[in-house]
Kinemage of the C-alpha trace (Angstrom):
@kinemage 1
@onewidth
@group {chain A} dominant
@subgroup {mainchain}
@vectorlist {calphas} color= white
{ca unk a 1} P 0.042 -0.106 0.277
{ca unk a 2} L 1.411 3.349 -1.206
{ca unk a 3} L 1.925 6.105 1.436
{ca unk a 4} L -0.628 8.949 1.387
{ca unk a 5} L 0.830 12.224 -0.599
{ca unk a 6} L 0.602 15.643 1.252
{ca unk a 7} L -1.913 16.408 -1.119
{ca unk a 8} L -4.047 13.331 0.158
{ca unk a 9} L -3.606 14.589 3.732
{ca unk a 10} L -4.607 17.944 3.011
{ca unk a 11} L -7.887 16.736 1.031
{ca unk a 12} L -8.402 14.466 4.028
{ca unk a 13} L -7.908 17.359 6.835
{ca unk a 14} L -10.546 19.527 4.391
{ca unk a 15} L -12.876 16.999 4.538
{ca unk a 16} L -13.090 16.914 7.875
{ca unk a 17} L -12.862 20.523 8.581
{ca unk a 18} L -15.936 20.390 6.012
{ca unk a 19} L -17.400 17.515 8.137
{ca unk a 20} L -17.200 19.555 11.297
{ca unk a 21} L -18.881 22.640 9.506
{ca unk a 22} L -21.853 20.952 8.036
{ca unk a 23} L -22.583 19.642 11.861
{ca unk a 24} L -22.272 22.984 13.463
{ca unk a 25} L -24.439 24.659 10.844
{ca unk a 26} L -27.313 21.851 11.480
{ca unk a 27} L -26.653 21.918 15.335
{ca unk a 28} L -26.698 25.802 15.273
{ca unk a 29} L -29.381 26.031 13.302
{ca unk a 30} L -31.629 23.708 14.832
{ca unk a 31} L -30.945 23.926 18.852
{ca unk a 32} L -29.440 27.635 19.052
{ca unk a 33} L -25.220 28.226 19.674
{ca unk a 34} L -25.585 28.412 23.289
{ca unk a 35} L -27.375 25.517 23.826
{ca unk a 36} L -25.219 23.353 21.917
{ca unk a 37} L -21.935 21.892 23.664
{ca unk a 38} L -18.166 21.364 22.035
{ca unk a 39} L -19.033 17.525 23.045
{ca unk a 40} L -22.348 17.679 21.039
{ca unk a 41} L -20.711 19.103 18.066
{ca unk a 42} L -18.095 16.588 17.918
{ca unk a 43} L -20.605 13.791 18.319
{ca unk a 44} L -22.730 15.368 15.597
{ca unk a 45} L -19.668 15.236 13.349
{ca unk a 46} L -18.596 12.080 14.254
{ca unk a 47} L -15.079 12.854 15.796
{ca unk a 48} L -13.442 13.014 18.797
{ca unk a 49} L -13.529 16.249 21.063
{ca unk a 50} L -10.317 16.422 20.820
{ca unk a 51} L -10.233 15.969 17.682
{ca unk a 52} L -12.233 19.359 17.335
{ca unk a 53} L -9.714 21.046 18.940
{ca unk a 54} L -7.118 20.453 16.074
{ca unk a 55} L -9.180 21.882 13.458
{ca unk a 56} L -11.102 24.852 15.484
{ca unk a 57} L -9.942 26.740 18.785
{ca unk a 58} L -13.169 27.208 20.124
{ca unk a 59} L -17.123 27.214 19.655
{ca unk a 60} L -16.749 31.094 18.859
{ca unk a 61} L -14.042 30.646 16.682
{ca unk a 62} L -16.058 27.813 14.692
{ca unk a 63} L -19.047 29.982 14.592
{ca unk a 64} L -17.090 33.175 13.313
{ca unk a 65} L -15.760 31.157 10.300
{ca unk a 66} L -19.246 29.727 9.638
{ca unk a 67} L -20.542 33.409 9.658
{ca unk a 68} L -17.867 34.525 7.505
{ca unk a 69} L -18.321 31.496 5.054
{ca unk a 70} L -22.025 32.263 4.654
{ca unk a 71} L -21.669 36.314 4.024
{ca unk a 72} L -18.938 35.098 1.297
{ca unk a 73} L -21.837 33.509 -0.323
{ca unk a 74} L -24.482 36.080 0.250
{ca unk a 75} L -22.226 38.856 -1.583
{ca unk a 76} L -21.457 36.831 -4.108
{ca unk a 77} L -25.520 36.617 -4.493
{ca unk a 78} L -25.535 40.076 -4.849
{ca unk a 79} L -22.386 40.673 -6.587
{ca unk a 80} L -21.855 37.406 -8.685
{ca unk a 81} L -18.695 39.133 -10.923
{ca unk a 82} L -17.429 40.985 -7.897
{ca unk a 83} L -17.168 44.355 -9.547
{ca unk a 84} L -18.486 46.119 -6.346
{ca unk a 85} L -21.299 47.699 -8.193
{ca unk a 86} L -24.674 46.755 -9.190
{ca unk a 87} L -26.734 47.768 -12.033
{ca unk a 88} L -30.717 46.947 -12.620
{ca unk a 89} L -30.341 43.768 -14.207
{ca unk a 90} L -28.045 42.539 -11.054
{ca unk a 91} L -30.410 43.754 -8.726
{ca unk a 92} L -33.487 41.765 -10.184
{ca unk a 93} L -31.453 38.608 -11.077
{ca unk a 94} L -30.417 38.878 -7.139
{ca unk a 95} L -33.745 37.941 -6.165
{ca unk a 96} L -34.100 35.253 -8.211
{ca unk a 97} L -30.604 34.042 -6.990
{ca unk a 98} L -31.119 34.634 -3.478
{ca unk a 99} L -34.709 32.400 -3.630
{ca unk a 100} L -32.723 29.728 -5.488
{ca unk a 101} L -30.342 29.632 -2.839
{ca unk a 102} L -32.689 29.879 0.041
{ca unk a 103} L -34.616 27.047 -1.392
{ca unk a 104} L -31.286 25.196 -1.646
{ca unk a 105} L -29.670 25.887 1.393
{ca unk a 106} L -32.210 25.727 4.183
{ca unk a 107} L -30.447 24.774 7.157
{ca unk a 108} L -27.845 27.506 6.580
{ca unk a 109} L -30.165 30.169 6.106
{ca unk a 110} L -32.072 28.481 9.520
{ca unk a 111} L -28.806 29.728 11.082
{ca unk a 112} L -28.245 32.684 9.115
{ca unk a 113} L -31.641 34.078 10.719
{ca unk a 114} L -31.207 32.559 14.014
{ca unk a 115} L -28.101 35.026 14.648
{ca unk a 116} L -30.118 38.226 14.574
{ca unk a 117} L -32.688 36.860 16.943
{ca unk a 118} L -29.998 35.760 19.601
{ca unk a 119} L -28.583 39.177 20.985
{ca unk a 120} L -25.858 37.159 22.677
{ca unk a 121} L -24.404 35.581 19.598
{ca unk a 122} L -24.993 38.848 17.625
{ca unk a 123} L -22.557 40.443 20.380
{ca unk a 124} L -19.833 37.549 19.366
{ca unk a 125} L -20.347 38.274 15.985
{ca unk a 126} L -20.449 42.372 16.073
{ca unk a 127} L -17.868 42.866 14.311
{ca unk a 128} L -18.103 40.452 11.901
{ca unk a 129} L -21.565 41.557 11.056
{ca unk a 130} L -20.719 45.459 10.776
{ca unk a 131} L -17.713 44.389 8.158
{ca unk a 132} L -19.805 42.081 6.210
{ca unk a 133} L -22.991 44.384 5.970
{ca unk a 134} L -21.028 47.333 5.063
{ca unk a 135} L -20.117 46.647 1.117
{ca unk a 136} L -23.362 45.135 0.657
{ca unk a 137} L -25.290 47.824 1.690
{ca unk a 138} L -23.160 50.673 0.356
{ca unk a 139} L -23.571 48.892 -3.095
{ca unk a 140} L -27.221 48.838 -2.938
{ca unk a 141} L -27.556 52.453 -1.542
{ca unk a 142} L -25.199 53.946 -4.406
{ca unk a 143} L -27.437 52.282 -7.089
{ca unk a 144} L -30.832 53.558 -5.965
{ca unk a 145} L -28.923 56.901 -5.653
{ca unk a 146} L -28.088 56.276 -9.593
{ca unk a 147} L -31.470 55.354 -10.260
{ca unk a 148} L -32.706 59.013 -8.886
{ca unk a 149} L -34.308 57.829 -5.579
{ca unk a 150} L -35.176 60.825 -3.367
{ca unk a 151} L -34.069 58.739 -0.058
{ca unk a 152} L -31.840 55.657 -1.075
{ca unk a 153} L -30.936 55.041 2.746
{ca unk a 154} L -34.925 54.626 3.545
{ca unk a 155} L -34.940 52.340 0.081
{ca unk a 156} L -32.421 49.978 1.389
{ca unk a 157} L -34.133 49.939 4.710
{ca unk a 158} L -37.190 48.881 3.138
{ca unk a 159} L -35.973 46.155 0.925
{ca unk a 160} L -33.840 44.797 3.778
{ca unk a 161} L -37.154 44.435 5.510
{ca unk a 162} L -38.846 42.900 2.099
{ca unk a 163} L -35.893 40.741 1.990
{ca unk a 164} L -35.800 39.617 5.866
{ca unk a 165} L -39.863 39.210 6.002
{ca unk a 166} L -39.895 36.830 2.982
{ca unk a 167} L -37.283 34.681 4.003
{ca unk a 168} L -38.621 34.430 8.043
{ca unk a 169} L -41.692 33.309 6.622
{ca unk a 170} L -39.979 30.634 4.112
{ca unk a 171} L -37.957 29.306 6.991
{ca unk a 172} L -40.997 29.108 9.271
{ca unk a 173} L -43.005 27.099 6.860
{ca unk a 174} L -41.637 26.503 3.419
{ca unk a 175} L -43.820 24.087 2.527
{ca unk a 176} L -46.985 26.670 2.290
{ca unk a 177} L -45.492 29.868 1.846
{ca unk a 178} L -45.410 31.350 -1.746
{ca unk a 179} L -41.708 32.207 -2.200
{ca unk a 180} L -42.031 32.526 -5.897
{ca unk a 181} L -45.024 34.705 -5.694
{ca unk a 182} L -43.896 36.819 -3.154
{ca unk a 183} L -40.252 37.332 -5.373
{ca unk a 184} L -42.282 37.977 -8.404
{ca unk a 185} L -43.873 40.840 -6.766
{ca unk a 186} L -40.770 42.199 -5.382
{ca unk a 187} L -39.579 42.262 -8.984
{ca unk a 188} L -42.423 43.965 -10.665
{ca unk a 189} L -41.948 46.499 -7.519
{ca unk a 190} L -38.651 47.288 -8.545
{ca unk a 191} L -39.184 47.299 -12.247
{ca unk a 192} L -41.561 49.618 -11.841
{ca unk a 193} L -40.005 52.069 -9.087
{ca unk a 194} L -36.893 52.249 -11.311
{ca unk a 195} L -38.992 53.279 -14.249
{ca unk a 196} L -40.901 55.839 -11.998
{ca unk a 197} L -37.444 57.302 -10.456
{ca unk a 198} L -35.971 57.687 -14.022
{ca unk a 199} L -39.065 59.685 -14.892
{ca unk a 200} L -38.864 62.199 -12.022
């Protein structure tokens, strides 16, 4: 039997790391961050508690890494070409991409939304939340300014409320919530609003 190469060892390590992250996402989403112990996480991931610490220094570090991964995915949804600038087509496609991502990654979104309903968890992630949210919010604000909205910051807050509400409702009852119909109404709303703002 041939000895493993350094690449094979790296692949195994990355696989174990991913296994831990996926287990943590599921546990944090279903039970809440503070209700889950390192021992429980290790058991759910199918590894020993000692091995867990070979990959992550603490539960807080694990949470921060997961949050950064989530926010990277969120940024990809609204800025797929990483240009730092969005136009009308990108915004409308963002609604489509977000709903598709939500349907395909329900557990991930459950955890993401749960973060913002737990003040103690938000405190742990305060720096990460502030850093991660700045760029997409600024991009959307600049888009609304270019479109001629009189109150772009107010429009950002309104859009954020729409998207958060839709996400919460879908997570709470994915079988019955008419997310595709709601998505269409949001898309139509911004098609109409953009046309009005350009006429003013």
